[in-house]
VOPAGU-2260 file (C-alpha; in pm, 1 decimal, decimal comma):
REM VOPAGU-2260
SITE   aa  ch    i         X         Y         Z
SITE  MET   A    0       0,3      -1,1       1,3
SITE  SER   A    1     305,0     230,9      11,1
SITE  PRO   A    2     214,7     412,8    -331,6
SITE  VAL   A    3    -116,6     527,0    -182,0
SITE  ALA   A    4      79,4     638,3     132,6
SITE  VAL   A    5     337,2     829,7     -84,0
SITE  LEU   A    6      31,6     989,6    -266,9
SITE  LEU   A    7    -118,2    1119,0      58,7
SITE  VAL   A    8     211,8    1217,5     212,3
SITE  VAL   A    9     321,7    1422,2     -85,8
SITE  TYR   A   10      -3,9    1594,9    -130,0
SITE  ILE   A   11     -62,1    1675,4     248,7
SITE  ALA   A   12     294,1    1778,3     313,5
SITE  SER   A   13     331,9    2003,7      10,9
SITE  SER   A   14     -14,3    2160,9      77,3
SITE  LEU   A   15      66,8    2222,5     450,3
SITE  LEU   A   16     410,9    2387,2     336,0
SITE  ALA   A   17     218,9    2603,1      88,1
SITE  GLY   A   18     -45,5    2682,4     350,5
SITE  ASP   A   19    -319,5    2600,9      88,9
SITE  PHE   A   20    -471,3    2257,4      -5,4
SITE  TYR   A   21    -543,3    2404,1    -353,1
SITE  ALA   A   22    -207,9    2560,2    -417,5
SITE  VAL   A   23     -54,8    2215,0    -511,0
SITE  PRO   A   24    -222,8    2036,8    -810,5
SITE  ILE   A   25    -326,6    1694,1    -691,6
SITE  GLY   A   26    -221,2    1557,4   -1034,4
SITE  VAL   A   27     138,9    1628,0    -943,0
SITE  ALA   A   28     109,2    1422,3    -637,8
SITE  PHE   A   29     -39,1    1133,8    -844,7
SITE  VAL   A   30     253,4    1159,2   -1089,5
SITE  VAL   A   31     510,0    1126,9    -801,4
SITE  ALA   A   32     316,5     835,2    -654,5
SITE  ALA   A   33     302,3     668,4   -1006,7
SITE  VAL   A   34     676,4     709,7   -1050,1
SITE  TYR   A   35     741,2     557,9    -701,7
SITE  ALA   A   36     502,5     270,5    -790,4
SITE  VAL   A   37     703,8     183,8   -1105,7
SITE  CYS   A   38    1017,5     186,2    -895,3
SITE  ILE   A   39     889,4     -64,9    -638,2
SITE  LEU   A   40     790,7    -323,4    -898,6
SITE  ARG   A   41    1066,1    -580,9    -853,8
SITE  GLY   A   42    1158,5    -860,8   -1086,8
SITE  LYS   A   43    1047,7    -683,4   -1409,6
SITE  SER   A   44    1204,1    -473,6   -1664,7
SITE  LEU   A   45    1130,7    -107,3   -1695,3
SITE  LYS   A   46     893,9    -170,9   -1983,2
SITE  GLU   A   47     700,2    -435,2   -1794,6
SITE  ARG   A   48     676,2    -200,5   -1498,9
SITE  ILE   A   49     538,4      84,2   -1722,8
SITE  ASP   A   50     297,9    -165,6   -1886,7
SITE  THR   A   51     165,3    -266,0   -1555,5
SITE  VAL   A   52      80,1      98,1   -1481,2
SITE  SER   A   53     -62,9     152,5   -1835,8
SITE  ALA   A   54    -278,1    -150,3   -1821,2
SITE  GLY   A   55    -449,3     -11,7   -1513,8
SITE  ALA   A   56    -493,1     331,5   -1686,1
SITE  ALA   A   57    -636,7     166,7   -1985,4
SITE  ASN   A   58    -892,7     -31,2   -1801,9
SITE  LYS   A   59   -1221,2     -26,5   -1990,0
SITE  ASP   A   60   -1421,2     121,1   -1687,4
SITE  ILE   A   61   -1157,1     402,1   -1648,0
SITE  LEU   A   62   -1184,8     485,9   -2014,2
SITE  TYR   A   63   -1566,1     478,3   -2012,4
SITE  MET   A   64   -1558,0     724,5   -1709,6
SITE  ILE   A   65   -1319,6     956,6   -1893,5
SITE  TRP   A   66   -1578,4     957,0   -2202,7
SITE  ILE   A   67   -1843,4    1071,8   -1971,6
SITE  PHE   A   68   -1619,7    1340,8   -1805,4
SITE  ILE   A   69   -1538,2    1473,7   -2147,4
SITE  LEU   A   70   -1910,9    1506,2   -2259,4
SITE  ALA   A   71   -2022,9    1631,7   -1923,1
SITE  GLY   A   72   -1767,1    1914,8   -1933,5
SITE  ILE   A   73   -1858,4    1998,9   -2282,9
SITE  PHE   A   74   -2235,8    1997,6   -2202,6
SITE  ALA   A   75   -2189,8    2208,5   -1874,2
SITE  ALA   A   76   -1976,1    2483,2   -2055,2
SITE  THR   A   77   -2188,0    2514,1   -2362,9
SITE  ALA   A   78   -2517,4    2525,0   -2173,0
SITE  LYS   A   79   -2366,2    2809,3   -1956,2
SITE  SER   A   80   -2253,3    2999,9   -2262,8
SITE  VAL   A   81   -2611,7    3018,2   -2413,9
SITE  GLY   A   82   -2740,1    3142,9   -2076,1
SITE  ALA   A   83   -2903,2    2822,3   -1962,8
SITE  VAL   A   84   -2757,0    2851,2   -1602,2
SITE  ASP   A   85   -2884,8    3219,1   -1565,5
SITE  ALA   A   86   -3242,9    3112,4   -1695,8
SITE  THR   A   87   -3249,0    2811,8   -1466,4
SITE  VAL   A   88   -3156,7    3025,7   -1160,0
SITE  GLN   A   89   -3407,5    3301,3   -1237,5
SITE  LEU   A   90   -3689,4    3069,2   -1310,9
SITE  THR   A   91   -3652,7    2874,2    -985,6
SITE  LEU   A   92   -3605,3    3182,1    -776,2
SITE  ARG   A   93   -3897,2    3363,1    -945,6
SITE  ALA   A   94   -4143,2    3091,3    -840,6
SITE  VAL   A   95   -4054,5    3123,5    -477,0
SITE  PRO   A   96   -4280,4    3332,5    -239,8
SITE  SER   A   97   -4073,8    3568,0     -23,0
SITE  ALA   A   98   -4230,8    3423,6     299,1
SITE  PHE   A   99   -4074,7    3086,5     212,7
SITE  LEU   A  100   -3752,4    3220,0      68,3
SITE  PRO   A  101   -3498,2    3003,8     275,1
SITE  ALA   A  102   -3684,6    2685,9     182,6
SITE  GLY   A  103   -3727,6    2812,1    -179,5
SITE  ILE   A  104   -3350,7    2886,5    -205,6
SITE  PHE   A  105   -3280,8    2519,8     -68,7
SITE  LEU   A  106   -3517,8    2372,2    -334,9
SITE  ALA   A  107   -3367,9    2595,7    -602,8
SITE  ALA   A  108   -3013,3    2487,7    -512,0
SITE  CYS   A  109   -3125,4    2132,9    -518,0
SITE  PHE   A  110   -3295,0    2160,3    -854,5
SITE  ILE   A  111   -2997,5    2346,5   -1007,5
SITE  SER   A  112   -2730,3    2122,2    -873,0
SITE  MET   A  113   -2936,3    1815,2    -973,7
SITE  SER   A  114   -2958,1    1970,9   -1331,0
SITE  ILE   A  115   -2600,8    2083,0   -1387,0
SITE  GLY   A  116   -2441,2    1814,5   -1188,3
SITE  THR   A  117   -2191,7    2034,6    -996,6
SITE  SER   A  118   -2198,9    2168,1    -644,8
SITE  VAL   A  119   -1930,3    2440,4    -731,8
SITE  GLY   A  120   -2142,6    2565,9   -1025,0
SITE  THR   A  121   -2452,3    2584,6    -813,3
SITE  ILE   A  122   -2254,3    2778,1    -542,4
SITE  VAL   A  123   -2103,7    3014,1    -802,4
SITE  ALA   A  124   -2443,8    3075,8    -956,3
SITE  LEU   A  125   -2653,6    3137,3    -633,5
SITE  THR   A  126   -2412,9    3278,4    -369,6
SITE  PRO   A  127   -2408,2    3618,8    -514,2
SITE  VAL   A  128   -2785,0    3612,0    -529,0
SITE  VAL   A  129   -2850,2    3502,7    -179,1
SITE  THR   A  130   -2596,2    3735,3     -37,9
SITE  GLY   A  131   -2795,2    4026,4    -169,2
SITE  LEU   A  132   -3124,1    3856,9     -52,3
SITE  ALA   A  133   -2985,2    3832,5     293,7
SITE  GLU   A  134   -2923,3    4205,2     308,3
SITE  GLN   A  135   -3274,9    4279,5     178,2
SITE  THR   A  136   -3450,0    4043,3     425,1
SITE  GLY   A  137   -3226,1    4106,6     729,6
SITE  SER   A  138   -3115,0    3732,9     735,0
SITE  GLU   A  139   -2773,8    3630,0     847,7
SITE  VAL   A  140   -2550,2    3597,9     550,9
SITE  ALA   A  141   -2358,7    3281,8     659,7
SITE  TRP   A  142   -2692,9    3108,1     720,8
SITE  MET   A  143   -2825,6    3199,0     378,2
SITE  VAL   A  144   -2498,3    3072,6     206,6
SITE  ALA   A  145   -2502,0    2770,0     397,6
SITE  ILE   A  146   -2854,8    2694,7     243,1
SITE  VAL   A  147   -2701,3    2714,1     -99,1
SITE  VAL   A  148   -2409,7    2487,8      -3,6
SITE  GLY   A  149   -2641,8    2214,8     140,3
SITE  GLY   A  150   -2864,5    2230,2    -167,5
SITE  ALA   A  151   -2570,9    2219,1    -384,1
SITE  PHE   A  152   -2456,5    1892,4    -231,6
SITE  PHE   A  153   -2800,6    1739,0    -281,3
SITE  GLY   A  154   -2744,2    1751,3    -661,6
SITE  ASP   A  155   -2367,0    1674,3    -629,2
SITE  ASN   A  156   -2459,6    1349,1    -451,9
SITE  LEU   A  157   -2767,0    1251,6    -682,3
SITE  SER   A  158   -2731,2    1408,5   -1018,6
SITE  PHE   A  159   -2675,9    1174,9   -1319,3
SITE  ILE   A  160   -2408,0    1391,1   -1454,5
SITE  SER   A  161   -2221,5    1462,9   -1134,4
SITE  ASP   A  162   -1852,5    1345,1   -1118,5
SITE  THR   A  163   -1923,5    1165,7    -795,2
SITE  THR   A  164   -2222,9     974,0    -933,7
SITE  ILE   A  165   -2024,9     868,8   -1236,6
SITE  ALA   A  166   -1726,4     765,2   -1043,6
SITE  SER   A  167   -1916,3     569,3    -777,8
SITE  THR   A  168   -2149,8     387,4   -1028,7
SITE  GLN   A  169   -1866,9     305,6   -1273,6
SITE  SER   A  170   -1633,4     178,1    -989,0
SITE  GLN   A  171   -1897,8     -46,8    -851,1
SITE  GLY   A  172   -2050,2    -161,2   -1178,3
SITE  CYS   A  173   -2403,4     -61,1   -1124,2
SITE  LEU   A  174   -2661,4     146,6   -1324,8
SITE  MET   A  175   -2708,6     490,7   -1233,4
SITE  LYS   A  176   -3078,6     473,3   -1211,6
SITE  ASP   A  177   -3031,1     199,0    -946,7
SITE  LYS   A  178   -2784,5     388,4    -746,1
SITE  PHE   A  179   -3015,4     690,4    -764,6
SITE  ARG   A  180   -3298,2     496,8    -624,9
SITE  THR   A  181   -3110,2     359,7    -330,0
SITE  ASN   A  182   -2919,6     685,1    -274,1
SITE  PHE   A  183   -3246,4     888,0    -289,2
SITE  LEU   A  184   -3428,7     685,6     -22,8
SITE  ILE   A  185   -3130,1     733,3     215,5
SITE  VAL   A  186   -3105,0    1095,8     178,2
SITE  LEU   A  187   -3476,4    1191,0     134,6
SITE  PRO   A  188   -3554,7    1211,0     524,7
SITE  ALA   A  189   -3251,3    1439,7     557,1
SITE  ALA   A  190   -3372,7    1663,2     276,7
SITE  ILE   A  191   -3722,1    1671,3     422,9
SITE  ALA   A  192   -3587,6    1752,2     766,2
SITE  THR   A  193   -3362,1    2028,4     627,8
SITE  LEU   A  194   -3662,5    2176,9     437,1
SITE  ALA   A  195   -3869,9    2171,4     751,1
SITE  ILE   A  196   -3600,4    2363,5     937,8
SITE  TYR   A  197   -3604,2    2628,5     656,9
SITE  VAL   A  198   -3978,0    2647,9     661,0
SITE  PHE   A  199   -4037,6    2677,4    1029,1
SITE  GLY   A  200   -3704,1    2790,1    1166,8
SITE  HIS   A  201   -3698,9    3140,4    1015,2
SITE  VAL   A  202   -3914,1    3362,4     797,6
SITE  PRO   A  203   -3729,3    3659,7     658,2
SITE  SER   A  204   -3917,3    3985,8     617,4
SITE  GLY   A  205   -3910,1    4217,1     303,6
SITE  ASP   A  206   -3972,6    4203,5     -54,7
SITE  VAL   A  207   -3742,6    4036,1    -304,3
SITE  ALA   A  208   -3696,0    4191,4    -653,0
SITE  MET   A  209   -3683,9    3924,2    -930,7
SITE  ALA   A  210   -3594,6    3964,8   -1301,9
SITE  ALA   A  211   -3899,5    4102,3   -1510,1
SITE  SER   A  212   -3847,5    3872,2   -1793,3
SITE  VAL   A  213   -3691,8    3523,0   -1783,4
SITE  PRO   A  214   -3624,4    3328,8   -2122,1
SITE  TRP   A  215   -3772,4    3002,2   -1977,8
SITE  PHE   A  216   -3683,2    2797,2   -2295,5
SITE  LYS   A  217   -3316,7    2842,7   -2216,4
SITE  ALA   A  218   -3354,6    2595,4   -1927,1
SITE  ILE   A  219   -3474,1    2313,5   -2174,6
SITE  PRO   A  220   -3124,1    2154,5   -2186,1
SITE  TYR   A  221   -3097,8    2089,4   -1810,2
SITE  VAL   A  222   -3462,0    1966,6   -1787,3
SITE  LEU   A  223   -3406,6    1731,4   -2091,2
SITE  VAL   A  224   -3099,1    1591,1   -1928,9
SITE  ILE   A  225   -3289,4    1502,8   -1595,2
SITE  VAL   A  226   -3581,4    1354,0   -1785,6
SITE  LEU   A  227   -3376,3    1141,4   -2022,3
SITE  ALA   A  228   -3146,9    1018,8   -1741,2
SITE  LEU   A  229   -3452,9     931,5   -1525,0
SITE  CYS   A  230   -3600,3     742,5   -1814,8
SITE  GLY   A  231   -3290,0     508,6   -1796,8
SITE  MET   A  232   -3108,6     623,4   -2111,6
SITE  ASN   A  233   -2736,3     560,2   -2119,7
SITE  VAL   A  234   -2552,9     849,5   -1977,8
SITE  LEU   A  235   -2338,8     905,0   -2278,4
SITE  CYS   A  236   -2649,5     933,8   -2500,7
SITE  VAL   A  237   -2813,0    1173,5   -2239,4
SITE  LEU   A  238   -2522,4    1398,2   -2262,5
SITE  LEU   A  239   -2500,4    1389,2   -2638,9
SITE  CYS   A  240   -2873,0    1474,9   -2651,9
SITE  GLY   A  241   -2810,7    1764,2   -2400,5
SITE  ILE   A  242   -2528,1    1891,9   -2614,6
SITE  ALA   A  243   -2724,5    1874,4   -2927,3
SITE  ILE   A  244   -3023,4    2059,5   -2792,5
SITE  THR   A  245   -2787,1    2311,2   -2638,9
SITE  TRP   A  246   -2630,5    2382,7   -2985,5
SITE  VAL   A  247   -2986,6    2418,1   -3143,0
SITE  LEU   A  248   -3076,6    2664,1   -2861,8
SITE  GLY   A  249   -2759,4    2856,4   -2891,4
SITE  LEU   A  250   -2761,5    2903,7   -3264,9
SITE  ALA   A  251   -3135,7    2997,8   -3250,7
SITE  THR   A  252   -3064,4    3278,2   -2992,4
SITE  GLY   A  253   -2764,1    3437,3   -3150,8
SITE  SER   A  254   -2469,5    3226,2   -3053,2
SITE  THR   A  255   -2209,2    3157,5   -3335,0
SITE  VAL   A  256   -2053,8    2826,2   -3424,7
SITE  LEU   A  257   -1724,7    2958,3   -3311,6
SITE  SER   A  258   -1846,6    3079,3   -2953,7
SITE  LEU   A  259   -2004,3    2742,8   -2910,5
SITE  LEU   A  260   -1679,4    2552,2   -3010,0
SITE  ASN   A  261   -1477,5    2780,3   -2784,0
SITE  ALA   A  262   -1722,4    2708,3   -2496,9
SITE  ALA   A  263   -1687,1    2324,1   -2565,8
SITE  GLY   A  264   -1313,6    2370,5   -2569,3
SITE  ALA   A  265   -1323,5    2542,2   -2229,6
SITE  GLY   A  266   -1548,8    2271,6   -2091,8
SITE  LEU   A  267   -1308,3    2000,2   -2214,3
SITE  ALA   A  268   -1016,8    2197,8   -2071,3
SITE  GLY   A  269   -1171,9    2204,7   -1733,4
SITE  MET   A  270   -1179,4    1828,4   -1727,8
SITE  TYR   A  271    -804,3    1782,3   -1805,5
SITE  GLU   A  272    -684,0    1752,6   -1451,7
SITE  LEU   A  273    -974,5    1520,1   -1352,6
SITE  ILE   A  274    -892,0    1299,6   -1659,2
SITE  ILE   A  275    -514,8    1282,7   -1586,1
SITE  VAL   A  276    -582,9    1193,7   -1220,6
SITE  THR   A  277    -829,4     930,5   -1326,9
SITE  LEU   A  278    -583,2     768,5   -1554,5
SITE  LEU   A  279    -302,0     787,4   -1293,0
SITE  ALA   A  280    -527,4     662,5   -1023,8
SITE  GLY   A  281    -615,1     357,2   -1235,2
SITE  GLY   A  282    -245,3     294,7   -1306,8
SITE  LEU   A  283    -164,6     338,6    -933,4
SITE  MET   A  284    -424,7      95,8    -820,1
SITE  SER   A  285    -296,8    -151,5   -1074,5
SITE  VAL   A  286      47,4    -157,9    -918,1
SITE  VAL   A  287     -98,6    -173,6    -566,1
SITE  LYS   A  288    -310,4    -471,7    -681,5
SITE  SER   A  289     -18,6    -652,4    -841,2
SITE  CYS   A  290     188,8    -620,7    -528,5
SITE  GLY   A  291     -89,8    -757,8    -299,2
SITE  GLY   A  292    -180,1    -427,5    -145,9
SITE  PHE   A  293    -560,6    -468,8    -176,6
SITE  GLU   A  294    -542,3    -808,8      -0,9
SITE  PHE   A  295    -329,4    -657,0     275,1
SITE  LEU   A  296    -557,3    -357,4     325,2
SITE  ILE   A  297    -880,9    -561,6     302,3
SITE  ASP   A  298    -746,8    -811,6     538,1
SITE  ARG   A  299    -664,1    -554,8     800,0
SITE  LEU   A  300    -995,5    -355,4     752,3
SITE  THR   A  301   -1212,2    -662,4     734,7
SITE  ARG   A  302   -1048,8    -864,2    1021,0
SITE  HIS   A  303   -1332,6    -804,3    1251,2
SITE  ILE   A  304   -1608,4    -770,2    1001,8
SITE  SER   A  305   -1889,1   -1020,1    1038,7
SITE  GLY   A  306   -2129,6    -901,1     769,1
SITE  ARG   A  307   -2257,7    -629,4     547,0
SITE  ARG   A  308   -2287,1    -366,8     812,0
SITE  GLY   A  309   -1921,2    -389,8     896,7
SITE  ALA   A  310   -1827,0    -397,1     521,6
SITE  GLU   A  311   -2034,4     -87,9     448,2
SITE  GLY   A  312   -1878,8      90,0     755,8
SITE  VAL   A  313   -1528,6      14,1     628,9
SITE  ILE   A  314   -1617,4     160,7     279,8
SITE  ALA   A  315   -1767,0     475,5     439,1
SITE  VAL   A  316   -1466,5     532,7     682,8
SITE  LEU   A  317   -1203,3     463,6     419,7
SITE  THR   A  318   -1376,1     705,3     176,8
SITE  ALA   A  319   -1401,1     972,5     443,4
SITE  ILE   A  320   -1037,4     947,8     536,3
SITE  THR   A  321    -926,7     961,2     175,6
SITE  ASN   A  322   -1145,5    1259,7     115,9
SITE  VAL   A  323   -1008,2    1447,1     418,9
SITE  CYS   A  324    -656,0    1385,6     270,2
SITE  THR   A  325    -723,9    1489,0     -97,4
SITE  ALA   A  326    -987,0    1747,5     -36,8
SITE  ASN   A  327   -1178,1    1619,7    -345,1
SITE  ASN   A  328   -1478,2    1385,9    -321,6
SITE  THR   A  329   -1445,9    1256,4    -676,4
SITE  ILE   A  330   -1083,8    1175,8    -635,9
SITE  ALA   A  331   -1146,8     998,4    -306,1
SITE  ILE   A  332   -1414,7     771,8    -475,3
SITE  ILE   A  333   -1184,9     695,3    -758,2
SITE  THR   A  334    -910,4     614,7    -516,3
SITE  VAL   A  335   -1118,0     384,4    -292,5
SITE  GLY   A  336   -1347,2     257,4    -565,5
SITE  GLU   A  337   -1177,3     -77,9    -647,2
SITE  ILE   A  338   -1112,5    -164,0    -280,1
SITE  ALA   A  339   -1478,1     -96,8    -206,0
SITE  LYS   A  340   -1574,9    -319,7    -502,0
SITE  ASP   A  341   -1367,0    -607,6    -368,3
SITE  VAL   A  342   -1500,4    -568,8      -9,9
SITE  SER   A  343   -1865,7    -552,5    -130,4
SITE  SER   A  344   -1836,5    -869,1    -330,9
SITE  ARG   A  345   -1672,3   -1059,7     -36,7
SITE  TYR   A  346   -1950,6    -958,3     212,9
SITE  GLY   A  347   -2257,3    -949,6     -11,6
SITE  VAL   A  348   -2312,5    -577,7     -34,9
SITE  ALA   A  349   -2506,3    -484,5    -346,9
SITE  PRO   A  350   -2327,4    -265,7    -594,9
SITE  ARG   A  351   -2595,1      -3,7    -583,0
SITE  ARG   A  352   -2555,0      20,7    -196,1
SITE  ALA   A  353   -2166,9      34,9    -220,1
SITE  ALA   A  354   -2192,3     316,1    -475,3
SITE  SER   A  355   -2436,9     498,7    -250,2
SITE  VAL   A  356   -2211,6     461,5      56,0
SITE  LEU   A  357   -1917,0     589,1    -146,1
SITE  ASP   A  358   -2104,4     884,5    -285,6
SITE  ILE   A  359   -2284,7     991,0      38,1
SITE  SER   A  360   -1978,3     961,5     265,2
SITE  SER   A  361   -1757,2    1163,2      22,0
SITE  CYS   A  362   -2024,5    1439,8      -1,4
SITE  VAL   A  363   -2071,3    1457,1     378,7
SITE  ILE   A  364   -1688,5    1526,4     408,9
SITE  GLN   A  365   -1655,0    1742,7     119,8
SITE  GLY   A  366   -1970,4    1941,1     225,4
SITE  MET   A  367   -1804,4    2031,6     557,0
SITE  LEU   A  368   -1439,7    2056,5     483,1
SITE  PRO   A  369   -1315,7    2421,4     539,8
SITE  TYR   A  370   -1054,9    2385,0     276,2
SITE  GLY   A  371   -1266,2    2217,7      26,6
SITE  ALA   A  372   -1345,0    2402,2    -301,9
SITE  GLN   A  373   -1713,8    2446,5    -228,6
SITE  LEU   A  374   -1667,3    2624,9     108,2
SITE  LEU   A  375   -1381,3    2822,4       2,3
SITE  MET   A  376   -1578,3    2939,8    -305,6
SITE  ALA   A  377   -1884,0    3014,2    -104,2
SITE  ALA   A  378   -1695,1    3205,0     165,1
SITE  GLY   A  379   -1503,4    3395,3     -88,5
SITE  LEU   A  380   -1806,2    3504,1    -282,1
SITE  ALA   A  381   -1980,2    3611,8      35,4
SITE  SER   A  382   -1681,8    3759,7     211,5
SITE  LEU   A  383   -1703,1    3517,6     498,0
SITE  SER   A  384   -1478,4    3254,9     674,9
SITE  PRO   A  385   -1564,7    2892,3     584,3
SITE  ILE   A  386   -1592,6    2832,2     960,2
SITE  GLN   A  387   -1888,1    3078,4     990,1
SITE  ILE   A  388   -2075,6    2859,9     725,6
SITE  ILE   A  389   -2002,3    2512,4     867,4
SITE  GLY   A  390   -2221,8    2561,5    1176,3
SITE  HIS   A  391   -2522,5    2614,1     952,8
SITE  LEU   A  392   -2472,1    2325,9     722,8
SITE  TYR   A  393   -2772,0    2112,5     834,0
SITE  TYR   A  394   -2814,5    1893,5     512,8
SITE  PRO   A  395   -2456,8    1756,1     512,0
SITE  MET   A  396   -2482,7    1682,6     884,5
SITE  LEU   A  397   -2832,9    1514,3     849,3
SITE  ILE   A  398   -2710,1    1290,6     557,2
SITE  ALA   A  399   -2420,7    1177,4     766,1
SITE  LEU   A  400   -2681,1    1068,4    1033,1
SITE  MET   A  401   -2883,9     904,2     769,1
SITE  LEU   A  402   -2588,8     712,3     632,1
SITE  VAL   A  403   -2514,0     577,3     973,1
SITE  LEU   A  404   -2865,3     475,0    1029,9
SITE  SER   A  405   -2887,6     321,1     690,8
SITE  ILE   A  406   -2578,6     108,3     761,7
SITE  VAL   A  407   -2690,8       7,4    1111,3
SITE  PHE   A  408   -3052,1     -77,3    1019,4
SITE  GLN   A  409   -2977,6    -184,4     663,5
SITE  PHE   A  410   -3231,4      22,8     486,7
SITE  PRO   A  411   -3342,2      55,0     192,3
SITE  ARG   A  412   -3343,6    -327,8     132,0
SITE  VAL   A  413   -3188,9    -424,8    -190,7
SITE  LYS   A  414   -3097,0    -751,0    -339,2
SITE  THR   A  415   -2754,4    -863,7    -221,3
SITE  THR   A  416   -2464,0    -992,5    -425,1
SITE  ASN   A  417   -2317,4   -1332,5    -375,8
SITE  ILE   A  418   -2060,1   -1362,1    -106,6
SITE  GLN   A  419   -1728,7   -1489,1    -235,8
């Protein structure tokens, strides 16, 4: 397991020296760990060692995931360039009565993050809006921003085009719709409880000014993506349809072919680091597996496991620890994914439950990590400290509780896998 240890030590040590967990690209830490992994492979020529790493990176599941990342990045960027994000934000906020503004903002953040598949994008879109609304209504800014962050992680955890959903389902080999159903039943009580807090906990006063005219039709790409994904269409086909309708919409509303191509290029560029890290993670795990690292780790972690509860607990804890170290929930899932799949198969955990545990545990940590991109972004836009926001993050706290209860009481019930 030393390549994984090198990865975490290099990233954490360099980040602490820099005083910023985002000053050091995690891809660099993966490169250092991959080079180290090649060096420790004994009894093989240099070409054979590199082939071992390359075979892991060229795994069909890794490459399929990368195809999805590419199309998701292109769709998100082109949809934003034609005004779909602004239209979606304004439409959801416009429909909310001022008396129920906190609950409405939470629902808006949930819907937008579910549509666009990114918590950061939702936070960037809504935080400036709710900061102004807080001033208008006399509400605490940190409390209002926390509503957005909580709702943003609802979609980050459940959206069909979210990186975490893609990574968790592909690593566990389950369908997105199956993971969605299981995941949704676990987090639904937390979402309802959070909504109740916002409905009855505080009612702001004052009128809220909304946009006079909203081009509703620009929200069509996001709505189409959700509908097609819920219908069970292959995610690649869903994204291709979303990109196609976005291009039609953009050309019909004044966008040029060049501007749409530039937007697509920017979206693809935004995925470069994630693609590189995914390839390197696949190669790194291939070396760890060939050296017996997985067997060692699974033996140590599962030594006292007697059933599915313990197996799911191990998956959750391992994901959480990795997320704390990497400050990136997608990378945490990619890193732990193959180990989780092995543990699940040994102890009869259904792939959809394993994917849900991976996704929820990573979102819990990422949602409350003061040096995570989401809280740093929200705090920066609202001129706050991340610590001021954390105390108001009801949804991440409640889904953590629901995950523990789900593991202890084994709900929702799903068909288990064969124990090997």
